[in-house]
mmCIF file of the N, C-alpha and C atoms, coordinates in Angstrom:
data_MODEL
# 
_entry.id   MODEL 
# 
loop_
_atom_site.group_PDB 
_atom_site.id 
_atom_site.type_symbol 
_atom_site.label_atom_id 
_atom_site.label_alt_id 
_atom_site.label_comp_id 
_atom_site.label_asym_id 
_atom_site.label_entity_id 
_atom_site.label_seq_id 
_atom_site.pdbx_PDB_ins_code 
_atom_site.Cartn_x 
_atom_site.Cartn_y 
_atom_site.Cartn_z 
_atom_site.occupancy 
_atom_site.B_iso_or_equiv 
_atom_site.pdbx_formal_charge 
_atom_site.auth_seq_id 
_atom_site.auth_comp_id 
_atom_site.auth_asym_id 
_atom_site.auth_atom_id 
_atom_site.pdbx_PDB_model_num 
ATOM 1   N N  . UNK A 1 1  ? 4.292   -1.050  -1.966  1.00 0.00 ? 1  UNK A N  1 
ATOM 2   C CA . UNK A 1 1  ? 3.934   -2.133  -1.069  1.00 0.00 ? 1  UNK A CA 1 
ATOM 3   C C  . UNK A 1 1  ? 2.904   -1.593  -0.080  1.00 0.00 ? 1  UNK A C  1 
ATOM 4   N N  . UNK A 1 2  ? 1.852   -2.359  0.099   1.00 0.00 ? 2  UNK A N  1 
ATOM 5   C CA . UNK A 1 2  ? 0.790   -1.957  1.001   1.00 0.00 ? 2  UNK A CA 1 
ATOM 6   C C  . UNK A 1 2  ? 0.598   -3.009  2.090   1.00 0.00 ? 2  UNK A C  1 
ATOM 7   N N  . UNK A 1 3  ? -0.299  -2.760  2.981   1.00 0.00 ? 3  UNK A N  1 
ATOM 8   C CA . UNK A 1 3  ? -0.660  -3.763  3.994   1.00 0.00 ? 3  UNK A CA 1 
ATOM 9   C C  . UNK A 1 3  ? -1.456  -4.862  3.309   1.00 0.00 ? 3  UNK A C  1 
ATOM 10  N N  . UNK A 1 4  ? -1.168  -6.092  3.641   1.00 0.00 ? 4  UNK A N  1 
ATOM 11  C CA . UNK A 1 4  ? -1.849  -7.225  3.032   1.00 0.00 ? 4  UNK A CA 1 
ATOM 12  C C  . UNK A 1 4  ? -3.282  -7.379  3.484   1.00 0.00 ? 4  UNK A C  1 
ATOM 13  N N  . UNK A 1 5  ? -4.117  -7.864  2.582   1.00 0.00 ? 5  UNK A N  1 
ATOM 14  C CA . UNK A 1 5  ? -5.529  -8.099  2.888   1.00 0.00 ? 5  UNK A CA 1 
ATOM 15  C C  . UNK A 1 5  ? -5.823  -9.577  3.146   1.00 0.00 ? 5  UNK A C  1 
ATOM 16  N N  . UNK A 1 6  ? -4.934  -10.429 2.718   1.00 0.00 ? 6  UNK A N  1 
ATOM 17  C CA . UNK A 1 6  ? -5.155  -11.878 2.842   1.00 0.00 ? 6  UNK A CA 1 
ATOM 18  C C  . UNK A 1 6  ? -4.037  -12.492 3.679   1.00 0.00 ? 6  UNK A C  1 
ATOM 19  N N  . UNK A 1 7  ? -4.262  -13.700 4.163   1.00 0.00 ? 7  UNK A N  1 
ATOM 20  C CA . UNK A 1 7  ? -3.275  -14.341 5.024   1.00 0.00 ? 7  UNK A CA 1 
ATOM 21  C C  . UNK A 1 7  ? -1.926  -14.491 4.328   1.00 0.00 ? 7  UNK A C  1 
ATOM 22  N N  . UNK A 1 8  ? -1.929  -14.789 3.024   1.00 0.00 ? 8  UNK A N  1 
ATOM 23  C CA . UNK A 1 8  ? -0.683  -14.975 2.287   1.00 0.00 ? 8  UNK A CA 1 
ATOM 24  C C  . UNK A 1 8  ? 0.150   -13.696 2.288   1.00 0.00 ? 8  UNK A C  1 
ATOM 25  N N  . UNK A 1 9  ? -0.520  -12.553 2.218   1.00 0.00 ? 9  UNK A N  1 
ATOM 26  C CA . UNK A 1 9  ? 0.186   -11.267 2.212   1.00 0.00 ? 9  UNK A CA 1 
ATOM 27  C C  . UNK A 1 9  ? 0.857   -10.965 3.541   1.00 0.00 ? 9  UNK A C  1 
ATOM 28  N N  . UNK A 1 10 ? 0.406   -11.571 4.600   1.00 0.00 ? 10 UNK A N  1 
ATOM 29  C CA . UNK A 1 10 ? 0.974   -11.325 5.928   1.00 0.00 ? 10 UNK A CA 1 
ATOM 30  C C  . UNK A 1 10 ? 2.392   -11.893 6.055   1.00 0.00 ? 10 UNK A C  1 
ATOM 31  N N  . UNK A 1 11 ? 2.768   -12.755 5.130   1.00 0.00 ? 11 UNK A N  1 
ATOM 32  C CA . UNK A 1 11 ? 4.120   -13.320 5.147   1.00 0.00 ? 11 UNK A CA 1 
ATOM 33  C C  . UNK A 1 11 ? 5.159   -12.193 5.106   1.00 0.00 ? 11 UNK A C  1 
ATOM 34  N N  . UNK A 1 12 ? 4.904   -11.190 4.277   1.00 0.00 ? 12 UNK A N  1 
ATOM 35  C CA . UNK A 1 12 ? 5.856   -10.083 4.159   1.00 0.00 ? 12 UNK A CA 1 
ATOM 36  C C  . UNK A 1 12 ? 5.944   -9.257  5.436   1.00 0.00 ? 12 UNK A C  1 
ATOM 37  N N  . UNK A 1 13 ? 4.828   -9.122  6.134   1.00 0.00 ? 13 UNK A N  1 
ATOM 38  C CA . UNK A 1 13 ? 4.853   -8.427  7.435   1.00 0.00 ? 13 UNK A CA 1 
ATOM 39  C C  . UNK A 1 13 ? 5.728   -9.206  8.417   1.00 0.00 ? 13 UNK A C  1 
ATOM 40  N N  . UNK A 1 14 ? 5.585   -10.531 8.406   1.00 0.00 ? 14 UNK A N  1 
ATOM 41  C CA . UNK A 1 14 ? 6.385   -11.378 9.289   1.00 0.00 ? 14 UNK A CA 1 
ATOM 42  C C  . UNK A 1 14 ? 7.867   -11.314 8.967   1.00 0.00 ? 14 UNK A C  1 
ATOM 43  N N  . UNK A 1 15 ? 8.194   -11.341 7.686   1.00 0.00 ? 15 UNK A N  1 
ATOM 44  C CA . UNK A 1 15 ? 9.599   -11.230 7.281   1.00 0.00 ? 15 UNK A CA 1 
ATOM 45  C C  . UNK A 1 15 ? 10.175  -9.899  7.741   1.00 0.00 ? 15 UNK A C  1 
ATOM 46  N N  . UNK A 1 16 ? 9.401   -8.831  7.569   1.00 0.00 ? 16 UNK A N  1 
ATOM 47  C CA . UNK A 1 16 ? 9.881   -7.513  7.975   1.00 0.00 ? 16 UNK A CA 1 
ATOM 48  C C  . UNK A 1 16 ? 10.157  -7.466  9.480   1.00 0.00 ? 16 UNK A C  1 
ATOM 49  N N  . UNK A 1 17 ? 9.252   -8.062  10.259  1.00 0.00 ? 17 UNK A N  1 
ATOM 50  C CA . UNK A 1 17 ? 9.438   -8.062  11.717  1.00 0.00 ? 17 UNK A CA 1 
ATOM 51  C C  . UNK A 1 17 ? 10.677  -8.842  12.134  1.00 0.00 ? 17 UNK A C  1 
ATOM 52  N N  . UNK A 1 18 ? 10.946  -9.962  11.443  1.00 0.00 ? 18 UNK A N  1 
ATOM 53  C CA . UNK A 1 18 ? 12.079  -10.813 11.808  1.00 0.00 ? 18 UNK A CA 1 
ATOM 54  C C  . UNK A 1 18 ? 13.416  -10.302 11.273  1.00 0.00 ? 18 UNK A C  1 
ATOM 55  N N  . UNK A 1 19 ? 13.404  -9.835  10.024  1.00 0.00 ? 19 UNK A N  1 
ATOM 56  C CA . UNK A 1 19 ? 14.671  -9.440  9.387   1.00 0.00 ? 19 UNK A CA 1 
ATOM 57  C C  . UNK A 1 19 ? 14.405  -8.413  8.280   1.00 0.00 ? 19 UNK A C  1 
ATOM 58  N N  . UNK A 1 20 ? 14.273  -7.137  8.643   1.00 0.00 ? 20 UNK A N  1 
ATOM 59  C CA . UNK A 1 20 ? 13.974  -6.080  7.675   1.00 0.00 ? 20 UNK A CA 1 
ATOM 60  C C  . UNK A 1 20 ? 14.903  -6.024  6.455   1.00 0.00 ? 20 UNK A C  1 
ATOM 61  N N  . UNK A 1 21 ? 16.208  -6.314  6.590   1.00 0.00 ? 21 UNK A N  1 
ATOM 62  C CA . UNK A 1 21 ? 17.073  -6.230  5.407   1.00 0.00 ? 21 UNK A CA 1 
ATOM 63  C C  . UNK A 1 21 ? 16.657  -7.161  4.257   1.00 0.00 ? 21 UNK A C  1 
ATOM 64  N N  . UNK A 1 22 ? 15.962  -8.240  4.564   1.00 0.00 ? 22 UNK A N  1 
ATOM 65  C CA . UNK A 1 22 ? 15.516  -9.138  3.494   1.00 0.00 ? 22 UNK A CA 1 
ATOM 66  C C  . UNK A 1 22 ? 14.535  -8.457  2.540   1.00 0.00 ? 22 UNK A C  1 
ATOM 67  N N  . UNK A 1 23 ? 13.861  -7.428  3.019   1.00 0.00 ? 23 UNK A N  1 
ATOM 68  C CA . UNK A 1 23 ? 12.933  -6.666  2.181   1.00 0.00 ? 23 UNK A CA 1 
ATOM 69  C C  . UNK A 1 23 ? 13.485  -5.272  1.900   1.00 0.00 ? 23 UNK A C  1 
ATOM 70  N N  . UNK A 1 24 ? 14.790  -5.127  2.015   1.00 0.00 ? 24 UNK A N  1 
ATOM 71  C CA . UNK A 1 24 ? 15.464  -3.839  1.814   1.00 0.00 ? 24 UNK A CA 1 
ATOM 72  C C  . UNK A 1 24 ? 14.904  -2.764  2.743   1.00 0.00 ? 24 UNK A C  1 
ATOM 73  N N  . UNK A 1 25 ? 14.409  -3.181  3.904   1.00 0.00 ? 25 UNK A N  1 
ATOM 74  C CA . UNK A 1 25 ? 13.867  -2.234  4.871   1.00 0.00 ? 25 UNK A CA 1 
ATOM 75  C C  . UNK A 1 25 ? 12.483  -1.709  4.528   1.00 0.00 ? 25 UNK A C  1 
ATOM 76  N N  . UNK A 1 26 ? 11.882  -2.226  3.455   1.00 0.00 ? 26 UNK A N  1 
ATOM 77  C CA . UNK A 1 26 ? 10.550  -1.767  3.032   1.00 0.00 ? 26 UNK A CA 1 
ATOM 78  C C  . UNK A 1 26 ? 9.465   -2.514  3.794   1.00 0.00 ? 26 UNK A C  1 
ATOM 79  N N  . UNK A 1 27 ? 8.409   -1.797  4.127   1.00 0.00 ? 27 UNK A N  1 
ATOM 80  C CA . UNK A 1 27 ? 7.261   -2.431  4.755   1.00 0.00 ? 27 UNK A CA 1 
ATOM 81  C C  . UNK A 1 27 ? 6.000   -1.820  4.172   1.00 0.00 ? 27 UNK A C  1 
ATOM 82  N N  . UNK A 1 28 ? 4.928   -2.534  4.306   1.00 0.00 ? 28 UNK A N  1 
ATOM 83  C CA . UNK A 1 28 ? 3.670   -2.089  3.736   1.00 0.00 ? 28 UNK A CA 1 
ATOM 84  C C  . UNK A 1 28 ? 3.090   -0.870  4.433   1.00 0.00 ? 28 UNK A C  1 
ATOM 85  N N  . UNK A 1 29 ? 2.580   0.052   3.652   1.00 0.00 ? 29 UNK A N  1 
ATOM 86  C CA . UNK A 1 29 ? 1.908   1.235   4.182   1.00 0.00 ? 29 UNK A CA 1 
ATOM 87  C C  . UNK A 1 29 ? 0.616   1.447   3.396   1.00 0.00 ? 29 UNK A C  1 
ATOM 88  N N  . UNK A 1 30 ? -0.319  2.104   4.033   1.00 0.00 ? 30 UNK A N  1 
ATOM 89  C CA . UNK A 1 30 ? -1.561  2.488   3.362   1.00 0.00 ? 30 UNK A CA 1 
ATOM 90  C C  . UNK A 1 30 ? -1.373  3.922   2.877   1.00 0.00 ? 30 UNK A C  1 
ATOM 91  N N  . UNK A 1 31 ? -1.471  4.149   1.573   1.00 0.00 ? 31 UNK A N  1 
ATOM 92  C CA . UNK A 1 31 ? -1.194  5.472   0.984   1.00 0.00 ? 31 UNK A CA 1 
ATOM 93  C C  . UNK A 1 31 ? -2.326  6.478   1.203   1.00 0.00 ? 31 UNK A C  1 
ATOM 94  N N  . UNK A 1 32 ? -3.555  6.003   1.316   1.00 0.00 ? 32 UNK A N  1 
ATOM 95  C CA . UNK A 1 32 ? -4.703  6.906   1.374   1.00 0.00 ? 32 UNK A CA 1 
ATOM 96  C C  . UNK A 1 32 ? -4.608  7.977   2.469   1.00 0.00 ? 32 UNK A C  1 
ATOM 97  N N  . UNK A 1 33 ? -4.247  7.657   3.708   1.00 0.00 ? 33 UNK A N  1 
ATOM 98  C CA . UNK A 1 33 ? -4.165  8.701   4.737   1.00 0.00 ? 33 UNK A CA 1 
ATOM 99  C C  . UNK A 1 33 ? -3.175  9.816   4.382   1.00 0.00 ? 33 UNK A C  1 
ATOM 100 N N  . UNK A 1 34 ? -2.071  9.472   3.748   1.00 0.00 ? 34 UNK A N  1 
ATOM 101 C CA . UNK A 1 34 ? -1.088  10.474  3.356   1.00 0.00 ? 34 UNK A CA 1 
ATOM 102 C C  . UNK A 1 34 ? -1.633  11.371  2.238   1.00 0.00 ? 34 UNK A C  1 
ATOM 103 N N  . UNK A 1 35 ? -2.331  10.762  1.295   1.00 0.00 ? 35 UNK A N  1 
ATOM 104 C CA . UNK A 1 35 ? -2.904  11.538  0.196   1.00 0.00 ? 35 UNK A CA 1 
ATOM 105 C C  . UNK A 1 35 ? -4.047  12.429  0.672   1.00 0.00 ? 35 UNK A C  1 
ATOM 106 N N  . UNK A 1 36 ? -4.815  11.958  1.642   1.00 0.00 ? 36 UNK A N  1 
ATOM 107 C CA . UNK A 1 36 ? -5.894  12.786  2.204   1.00 0.00 ? 36 UNK A CA 1 
ATOM 108 C C  . UNK A 1 36 ? -5.326  14.038  2.870   1.00 0.00 ? 36 UNK A C  1 
ATOM 109 N N  . UNK A 1 37 ? -4.193  13.895  3.541   1.00 0.00 ? 37 UNK A N  1 
ATOM 110 C CA . UNK A 1 37 ? -3.575  15.041  4.225   1.00 0.00 ? 37 UNK A CA 1 
ATOM 111 C C  . UNK A 1 37 ? -3.146  16.141  3.264   1.00 0.00 ? 37 UNK A C  1 
ATOM 112 N N  . UNK A 1 38 ? -2.862  15.784  2.018   1.00 0.00 ? 38 UNK A N  1 
ATOM 113 C CA . UNK A 1 38 ? -2.443  16.808  1.055   1.00 0.00 ? 38 UNK A CA 1 
ATOM 114 C C  . UNK A 1 38 ? -3.561  17.185  0.084   1.00 0.00 ? 38 UNK A C  1 
ATOM 115 N N  . UNK A 1 39 ? -4.803  16.812  0.446   1.00 0.00 ? 39 UNK A N  1 
ATOM 116 C CA . UNK A 1 39 ? -5.949  17.325  -0.280  1.00 0.00 ? 39 UNK A CA 1 
ATOM 117 C C  . UNK A 1 39 ? -6.604  16.440  -1.326  1.00 0.00 ? 39 UNK A C  1 
ATOM 118 N N  . UNK A 1 40 ? -6.183  15.186  -1.438  1.00 0.00 ? 40 UNK A N  1 
ATOM 119 C CA . UNK A 1 40 ? -6.846  14.290  -2.389  1.00 0.00 ? 40 UNK A CA 1 
ATOM 120 C C  . UNK A 1 40 ? -8.143  13.768  -1.792  1.00 0.00 ? 40 UNK A C  1 
ATOM 121 N N  . UNK A 1 41 ? -9.102  13.424  -2.656  1.00 0.00 ? 41 UNK A N  1 
ATOM 122 C CA . UNK A 1 41 ? -10.398 12.876  -2.224  1.00 0.00 ? 41 UNK A CA 1 
ATOM 123 C C  . UNK A 1 41 ? -10.950 11.986  -3.328  1.00 0.00 ? 41 UNK A C  1 
ATOM 124 N N  . UNK A 1 42 ? -12.130 11.447  -3.119  1.00 0.00 ? 42 UNK A N  1 
ATOM 125 C CA . UNK A 1 42 ? -12.802 10.586  -4.107  1.00 0.00 ? 42 UNK A CA 1 
ATOM 126 C C  . UNK A 1 42 ? -11.864 9.494   -4.627  1.00 0.00 ? 42 UNK A C  1 
ATOM 127 N N  . UNK A 1 43 ? -11.471 8.617   -3.770  1.00 0.00 ? 43 UNK A N  1 
ATOM 128 C CA . UNK A 1 43 ? -10.488 7.588   -4.101  1.00 0.00 ? 43 UNK A CA 1 
ATOM 129 C C  . UNK A 1 43 ? -11.093 6.367   -4.773  1.00 0.00 ? 43 UNK A C  1 
ATOM 130 N N  . UNK A 1 44 ? -10.303 5.782   -5.618  1.00 0.00 ? 44 UNK A N  1 
ATOM 131 C CA . UNK A 1 44 ? -10.585 4.456   -6.171  1.00 0.00 ? 44 UNK A CA 1 
ATOM 132 C C  . UNK A 1 44 ? -9.327  3.630   -5.917  1.00 0.00 ? 44 UNK A C  1 
ATOM 133 N N  . UNK A 1 45 ? -9.481  2.515   -5.224  1.00 0.00 ? 45 UNK A N  1 
ATOM 134 C CA . UNK A 1 45 ? -8.332  1.688   -4.850  1.00 0.00 ? 45 UNK A CA 1 
ATOM 135 C C  . UNK A 1 45 ? -8.474  0.305   -5.459  1.00 0.00 ? 45 UNK A C  1 
ATOM 136 N N  . UNK A 1 46 ? -7.359  -0.196  -5.972  1.00 0.00 ? 46 UNK A N  1 
ATOM 137 C CA . UNK A 1 46 ? -7.317  -1.559  -6.476  1.00 0.00 ? 46 UNK A CA 1 
ATOM 138 C C  . UNK A 1 46 ? -6.172  -2.284  -5.779  1.00 0.00 ? 46 UNK A C  1 
ATOM 139 N N  . UNK A 1 47 ? -6.490  -3.409  -5.160  1.00 0.00 ? 47 UNK A N  1 
ATOM 140 C CA . UNK A 1 47 ? -5.491  -4.211  -4.458  1.00 0.00 ? 47 UNK A CA 1 
ATOM 141 C C  . UNK A 1 47 ? -4.953  -5.267  -5.416  1.00 0.00 ? 47 UNK A C  1 
ATOM 142 N N  . UNK A 1 48 ? -3.640  -5.435  -5.426  1.00 0.00 ? 48 UNK A N  1 
ATOM 143 C CA . UNK A 1 48 ? -2.999  -6.405  -6.307  1.00 0.00 ? 48 UNK A CA 1 
ATOM 144 C C  . UNK A 1 48 ? -2.055  -7.252  -5.465  1.00 0.00 ? 48 UNK A C  1 
ATOM 145 N N  . UNK A 1 49 ? -2.109  -8.560  -5.664  1.00 0.00 ? 49 UNK A N  1 
ATOM 146 C CA . UNK A 1 49 ? -1.219  -9.469  -4.963  1.00 0.00 ? 49 UNK A CA 1 
ATOM 147 C C  . UNK A 1 49 ? -0.529  -10.360 -5.994  1.00 0.00 ? 49 UNK A C  1 
ATOM 148 N N  . UNK A 1 50 ? 0.796   -10.212 -6.098  1.00 0.00 ? 50 UNK A N  1 
ATOM 149 C CA . UNK A 1 50 ? 1.569   -11.040 -7.014  1.00 0.00 ? 50 UNK A CA 1 
ATOM 150 C C  . UNK A 1 50 ? 2.528   -11.891 -6.199  1.00 0.00 ? 50 UNK A C  1 
ATOM 151 N N  . UNK A 1 51 ? 2.346   -13.198 -6.258  1.00 0.00 ? 51 UNK A N  1 
ATOM 152 C CA . UNK A 1 51 ? 3.135   -14.134 -5.460  1.00 0.00 ? 51 UNK A CA 1 
ATOM 153 C C  . UNK A 1 51 ? 3.081   -13.773 -3.979  1.00 0.00 ? 51 UNK A C  1 
ATOM 154 N N  . UNK A 1 52 ? 1.945   -13.260 -3.540  1.00 0.00 ? 52 UNK A N  1 
ATOM 155 C CA . UNK A 1 52 ? 1.755   -12.896 -2.154  1.00 0.00 ? 52 UNK A CA 1 
ATOM 156 C C  . UNK A 1 52 ? 2.243   -11.502 -1.797  1.00 0.00 ? 52 UNK A C  1 
ATOM 157 N N  . UNK A 1 53 ? 2.924   -10.818 -2.734  1.00 0.00 ? 53 UNK A N  1 
ATOM 158 C CA . UNK A 1 53 ? 3.434   -9.470  -2.475  1.00 0.00 ? 53 UNK A CA 1 
ATOM 159 C C  . UNK A 1 53 ? 2.290   -8.468  -2.640  1.00 0.00 ? 53 UNK A C  1 
ATOM 160 N N  . UNK A 1 54 ? 1.901   -7.767  -1.562  1.00 0.00 ? 54 UNK A N  1 
ATOM 161 C CA . UNK A 1 54 ? 0.743   -6.885  -1.606  1.00 0.00 ? 54 UNK A CA 1 
ATOM 162 C C  . UNK A 1 54 ? 1.078   -5.484  -2.132  1.00 0.00 ? 54 UNK A C  1 
ATOM 163 N N  . UNK A 1 55 ? 0.344   -5.064  -3.139  1.00 0.00 ? 55 UNK A N  1 
ATOM 164 C CA . UNK A 1 55 ? 0.500   -3.724  -3.715  1.00 0.00 ? 55 UNK A CA 1 
ATOM 165 C C  . UNK A 1 55 ? -0.872  -3.102  -3.894  1.00 0.00 ? 55 UNK A C  1 
ATOM 166 N N  . UNK A 1 56 ? -0.898  -1.783  -4.060  1.00 0.00 ? 56 UNK A N  1 
ATOM 167 C CA . UNK A 1 56 ? -2.153  -1.110  -4.338  1.00 0.00 ? 56 UNK A CA 1 
ATOM 168 C C  . UNK A 1 56 ? -1.949  -0.041  -5.401  1.00 0.00 ? 56 UNK A C  1 
ATOM 169 N N  . UNK A 1 57 ? -2.995  0.157   -6.181  1.00 0.00 ? 57 UNK A N  1 
ATOM 170 C CA . UNK A 1 57 ? -3.043  1.254   -7.130  1.00 0.00 ? 57 UNK A CA 1 
ATOM 171 C C  . UNK A 1 57 ? -4.146  2.160   -6.611  1.00 0.00 ? 57 UNK A C  1 
ATOM 172 N N  . UNK A 1 58 ? -3.798  3.403   -6.364  1.00 0.00 ? 58 UNK A N  1 
ATOM 173 C CA . UNK A 1 58 ? -4.739  4.338   -5.751  1.00 0.00 ? 58 UNK A CA 1 
ATOM 174 C C  . UNK A 1 58 ? -4.857  5.565   -6.643  1.00 0.00 ? 58 UNK A C  1 
ATOM 175 N N  . UNK A 1 59 ? -6.101  5.919   -6.952  1.00 0.00 ? 59 UNK A N  1 
ATOM 176 C CA . UNK A 1 59 ? -6.363  7.093   -7.773  1.00 0.00 ? 59 UNK A CA 1 
ATOM 177 C C  . UNK A 1 59 ? -7.276  8.023   -6.992  1.00 0.00 ? 59 UNK A C  1 
ATOM 178 N N  . UNK A 1 60 ? -6.963  9.309   -7.002  1.00 0.00 ? 60 UNK A N  1 
ATOM 179 C CA . UNK A 1 60 ? -7.777  10.264  -6.281  1.00 0.00 ? 60 UNK A CA 1 
ATOM 180 C C  . UNK A 1 60 ? -7.859  11.583  -7.031  1.00 0.00 ? 60 UNK A C  1 
ATOM 181 N N  . UNK A 1 61 ? -8.741  12.432  -6.579  1.00 0.00 ? 61 UNK A N  1 
ATOM 182 C CA . UNK A 1 61 ? -8.962  13.729  -7.205  1.00 0.00 ? 61 UNK A CA 1 
ATOM 183 C C  . UNK A 1 61 ? -8.414  14.815  -6.272  1.00 0.00 ? 61 UNK A C  1 
ATOM 184 N N  . UNK A 1 62 ? -7.700  15.767  -6.872  1.00 0.00 ? 62 UNK A N  1 
ATOM 185 C CA . UNK A 1 62 ? -7.214  16.920  -6.117  1.00 0.00 ? 62 UNK A CA 1 
ATOM 186 C C  . UNK A 1 62 ? -7.540  18.174  -6.914  1.00 0.00 ? 62 UNK A C  1 
ATOM 187 N N  . UNK A 1 63 ? -8.191  19.115  -6.279  1.00 0.00 ? 63 UNK A N  1 
ATOM 188 C CA . UNK A 1 63 ? -8.589  20.330  -6.980  1.00 0.00 ? 63 UNK A CA 1 
ATOM 189 C C  . UNK A 1 63 ? -9.562  20.011  -8.092  1.00 0.00 ? 63 UNK A C  1 
ATOM 190 N N  . UNK A 1 64 ? -9.318  20.518  -9.291  1.00 0.00 ? 64 UNK A N  1 
ATOM 191 C CA . UNK A 1 64 ? -10.203 20.295  -10.432 1.00 0.00 ? 64 UNK A CA 1 
ATOM 192 C C  . UNK A 1 64 ? -9.770  19.137  -11.316 1.00 0.00 ? 64 UNK A C  1 
ATOM 193 N N  . UNK A 1 65 ? -8.590  18.596  -11.076 1.00 0.00 ? 65 UNK A N  1 
ATOM 194 C CA . UNK A 1 65 ? -8.073  17.565  -11.979 1.00 0.00 ? 65 UNK A CA 1 
ATOM 195 C C  . UNK A 1 65 ? -7.946  16.216  -11.324 1.00 0.00 ? 65 UNK A C  1 
ATOM 196 N N  . UNK A 1 66 ? -7.843  15.226  -12.155 1.00 0.00 ? 66 UNK A N  1 
ATOM 197 C CA . UNK A 1 66 ? -7.656  13.850  -11.700 1.00 0.00 ? 66 UNK A CA 1 
ATOM 198 C C  . UNK A 1 66 ? -6.172  13.544  -11.721 1.00 0.00 ? 66 UNK A C  1 
ATOM 199 N N  . UNK A 1 67 ? -5.663  13.036  -10.614 1.00 0.00 ? 67 UNK A N  1 
ATOM 200 C CA . UNK A 1 67 ? -4.240  12.713  -10.539 1.00 0.00 ? 67 UNK A CA 1 
ATOM 201 C C  . UNK A 1 67 ? -4.078  11.293  -10.051 1.00 0.00 ? 67 UNK A C  1 
# 
């Protein structure tokens, strides 16, 4: 789950603020800053929204290989 890019995706942020257990305590995060801290670079990000649920697929390079 990531931070929403569109107004529809913000619904999940609102639900989390009002009643976190409805989302099992999960909230959207941006993965890129965490991956940068452990040495990943050259990112390709794809945002996916299914029924307003915001997700991301993130690919980056670390060292000599693609992960």
